[in-house]
C-alpha positions in Angstrom: 0.0 0.0 0.0 1.4 3.4 -1.0 2.1 5.8 1.9 -0.2 8.7 2.3 1.0 12.3 1.8 0.6 12.7 5.6 2.9 9.7 6.2 5.5 11.0 3.8 5.4 14.5 5.4 6.0 13.1 8.8 8.7 10.6 7.9 12.1 11.6 9.3 15.6 10.3 9.4 16.2 8.5 12.7 19.9 8.8 12.7 19.7 12.6 12.4 17.3 12.7 15.3 19.5 10.5 17.4 22.6 12.6 16.7 20.6 15.8 17.3 20.4 14.8 21.0 24.1 15.4 21.2 23.7 18.9 19.8 20.8 19.5 22.2 22.9 18.5 25.2 25.7 20.8 24.1 23.2 23.7 23.7 21.5 23.0 27.0 24.7 23.1 29.1 26.1 26.1 27.2 29.8 25.1 27.7 32.4 22.8 26.1 31.8 19.2 27.1 33.8 16.0 27.1 32.6 13.2 24.7 31.7 10.9 27.6 29.5 13.6 29.2 27.8 14.4 26.0 27.1 10.7 25.3 25.7 10.3 28.8 23.3 13.3 28.3 22.1 11.8 25.0 21.7 8.4 26.6 24.2 6.6 24.4 27.7 5.2 24.6 30.8 7.3 23.8 31.6 4.8 21.0 28.2 5.5 19.4 28.4 9.2 19.9 31.9 9.7 18.4 30.9 9.1 14.7 28.1 11.7 15.0 30.5 14.2 16.4 33.0 13.6 13.6 30.2 14.3 11.0 29.0 17.4 12.9 32.6 18.6 12.9 32.9 18.2 9.2 29.7 20.3 8.7 31.0 23.0 11.1 28.2 22.4 13.6 30.7 21.6 16.3 34.4 21.9 16.9 36.9 20.3 19.3 39.2 22.2 21.5 42.7 20.9 20.8 44.0 21.3 24.3 41.2 19.7 26.3 39.5 17.6 23.6 36.1 19.1 24.7 33.4 19.8 22.1 31.8 23.2 21.6 29.5 24.7 19.0 31.1 25.4 15.6 30.9 28.3 13.1 27.9 26.9 11.2 25.9 26.5 14.5 26.8 30.1 15.4 25.7 31.4 11.9 22.5 29.5 12.2 21.8 31.0 15.6 22.5 34.5 14.4 20.2 34.2 11.4 17.5 32.7 13.5 17.7 35.7 15.9 17.5 38.1 12.9 14.4 36.4 11.6 12.7 36.1 15.0 9.6 38.4 15.3 8.4 38.6 18.9 4.8 39.4 18.0 4.7 36.7 15.3 6.1 34.1 17.8 3.8 35.1 20.7 0.5 35.5 18.8 -0.4 31.8 18.5 0.3 31.3 22.2 -2.0 34.0 23.6 -5.1 32.3 22.2 -4.2 29.1 24.0 -3.4 31.2 27.1 -6.8 32.9 27.1 -8.5 29.5 26.9 -6.3 28.2 29.8 -6.9 31.0 32.2 -10.4 32.1 31.1 -9.5 35.8 30.7 -8.7 38.1 27.8 -4.9 38.2 26.9 -3.1 40.8 25.0 0.4 41.6 23.6 1.8 45.0 24.1 4.9 46.5 22.5 6.7 49.7 23.5 5.7 52.4 21.1 6.1 56.2 20.6 3.4 56.9 23.2 4.2 54.0 25.6 3.0 50.4 26.0 0.6 49.7 23.1 -1.7 46.7 22.4 -0.9 45.0 19.1 -2.7 41.7 19.5 -5.6 40.4 21.6 -7.2 37.0 22.3 -10.6 37.2 23.9 -11.7 35.3 27.0 -13.9 32.2 26.4 -15.9 33.3 29.4 -19.2 35.2 28.8 -18.1 37.7 31.4 -14.9 39.3 30.3 -13.1 42.6 29.6 -12.3 43.7 26.1 -9.0 45.3 25.0 -8.6 47.1 21.7 -5.7 47.2 19.4 -3.8 50.5 19.6 -4.7 51.1 23.2 -1.9 52.8 25.1 -1.3 51.8 28.7 -0.4 54.4 31.4 3.2 54.1 32.5 2.4 54.3 36.2 -1.0 52.8 36.9 -1.3 49.8 34.6 0.3 46.4 34.9 1.7 46.6 31.3 3.1 50.1 31.8 4.9 49.2 35.0 6.3 46.0 33.6 7.9 48.0 30.8 9.0 50.7 33.2 10.8 48.0 35.3 13.0 46.8 32.5 13.5 49.9 30.4 16.6 52.2 30.8 16.3 54.3 34.0 16.8 57.6 32.2 14.1 56.8 29.7 11.6 56.0 32.5 12.5 59.1 34.6 11.9 61.2 31.5 8.6 59.6 30.7 7.4 59.9 34.3 8.2 63.6 34.2 6.4 64.1 30.9 3.3 62.3 32.3 3.6 64.6 35.4 3.6 67.7 33.2 0.6 66.5 31.2 -1.3 65.8 34.4 -0.5 69.4 35.7 -1.8 70.9 32.4 -5.0 68.9 32.6 -5.6 69.7 36.3 -8.8 71.7 36.7 -9.5 71.6 33.0 -11.4 68.3 32.7 -14.7 67.2 34.1 -15.0 64.6 36.8 -14.3 61.0 35.7 -17.4 59.1 34.5 -19.1 56.6 36.8 -17.0 53.5 37.4 -13.8 55.3 36.7 -11.5 55.9 39.7 -10.5 59.5 40.3 -7.2 60.7 38.8 -4.5 60.0 41.3 -1.4 62.1 41.7 1.6 60.5 40.0 4.1 58.9 42.4 7.4 60.4 43.2 10.4 58.7 41.7 11.3 56.9 45.0 7.7 55.7 45.4 7.6 54.5 41.8 10.8 52.7 42.2 9.4 50.8 45.1 6.6 49.6 42.8 9.1 48.6 40.2 11.1 46.7 42.7 8.0 44.7 43.5 7.8 43.8 39.8 11.4 42.7 39.8 11.0 40.6 42.9 8.0 38.7 41.5 8.9 38.8 37.8 5.4 40.0 37.0 3.3 43.2 37.4 -0.3 43.5 38.6 -3.0 46.2 38.9 -6.3 46.2 40.9 -9.0 48.6 39.8 -6.5 51.4 39.1 -7.9 52.3 35.6 -11.4 50.9 35.8 -13.1 50.0 39.1 -13.7 46.2 39.4 -11.1 45.3 36.7 -7.8 43.6 37.4 -4.8 42.9 35.3 -1.3 41.2 35.3 1.5 41.5 32.9 4.8 39.5 32.3 7.9 40.6 30.4 9.3 39.0 27.3 13.1 39.5 26.6 15.1 39.1 23.5 18.6 37.6 23.1 20.2 40.8 24.4 18.2 40.8 27.6 16.1 43.8 26.5 12.3 43.8 27.1 10.4 43.5 23.8 6.9 42.5 24.8 4.5 42.4 27.7 2.0 39.5 27.8 -1.0 40.9 29.7 -4.2 39.4 31.1 -7.3 41.4 32.2 -10.6 40.4 33.8 -13.3 41.2 36.3 -11.8 41.6 39.8 -14.2 39.2 41.4 -12.9 36.2 39.3 -9.4 37.4 38.5 -6.7 35.8 40.7 -4.0 38.5 41.3 -1.9 36.4 43.7 1.8 36.6 42.9 2.0 32.8 42.7 -1.5 32.2 41.5 -2.7 30.3 38.4 -2.8 33.4 36.2 0.6 34.6 37.3 2.2 31.2 36.7 0.5 30.8 33.3 1.5 34.3 32.1 5.2 33.8 33.2 5.3 30.4 31.5 4.1 31.9 28.2 6.4 34.9 28.4 9.4 32.6 29.3 8.6 30.4 26.3 8.6 33.4 23.9 11.8 34.7 25.5 13.5 31.4 25.0 12.4 31.3 21.3 14.0 34.8 21.0 17.3 33.5 22.4 17.0 35.0 25.9 18.4 33.2 29.0 17.3 33.4 32.6 20.6 35.1 33.4 20.0 37.8 30.8 16.5 38.4 32.3 18.0 38.7 35.7 20.6 41.1 34.5 17.9 43.3 32.8 16.1 43.5 36.1 19.3 44.4 38.0 20.1 47.2 35.7 16.6 48.7 35.5 15.6 52.0 37.4 17.0 52.7 40.8 15.9 55.5 43.1 17.6 58.9 43.1 20.1 59.4 45.9 
C-alpha cells in the first residue's frame, strides 16, 4: 500500500534525530563538554556518539578544543543561531500562544509593545468566558497605573523611565482643573508617584517577575503582565491578562501569574533569551535617586 501524503510528510531520518540529541545537550549546558559527558546526556555510549561528532565537525556544527578535547558549537551553528535571531519576530512568535493562554486562564490576553506613546496593544485574544473585559488594538497603557506600563518601566533604561514619568507629570498638571470629573465606574485621577515611590513599585515587579493592577484604571477590573526578553536581555513585549476583579486571581504565585510567566518565558527562549539575561535586565533597571 502506498504511503499517504501525511505519512511522507511526517517521515524523518532517525539517525539525524539521534545525533541531534548530542547537539541538544551541548546547547543545554552552554559550555564545552567531554565526549563521555555528551554521550551520557544523550543516553548513548561514547563509541556510538563519536561518529556523529565527527560528521558534525565536518559540517561545522561543532568543533573540538585541541587542548582539552572538549566539544563546543562550531561556526555553522553560530551562523544558524544569528540568522534565527535576525528572523525572530516577537509578535509573530507570541501571537499563536495567547489564544491558548486565554483559553487556559479564562481571561482576555493581549500583547503590548513599547511604542512612541508607551506600552501599546498590538494583539488580543478574547476570553472564552461570557463575562470578560475587552482590550482594543492600539490602546496605550499608562506608565504608572497599569500592569503593562509598570512591567515596561521596570526593565527599560532608567533615564528613559525618569523622562517619561516627568512628561506624564507635566501632562497631568496641564489637565488639572481643565477636565470634568471622571465618569461613573472610573476611579478619580490620582497624583503621580514620586520617583522613589515609583521605584518601590518597580522593585516589587522585579521581585516577582510580574506586574499587577487592581482597579486602578477601571473599578472592578484587574490585570497582570509578564515581560518578554530578546537575546540581548532587552524587554520587547508584555504579555497581559485582564478580567473582572471578582474572578481574576492576582496572587503573585496564582494560576494566572504562573501561566503568564510560563508563556512569556517560552517566547523569551524562542527569541534567544536566557534566565541570566533576564535577571541582568532587572538588576540594571531603574534605581531611586540618591
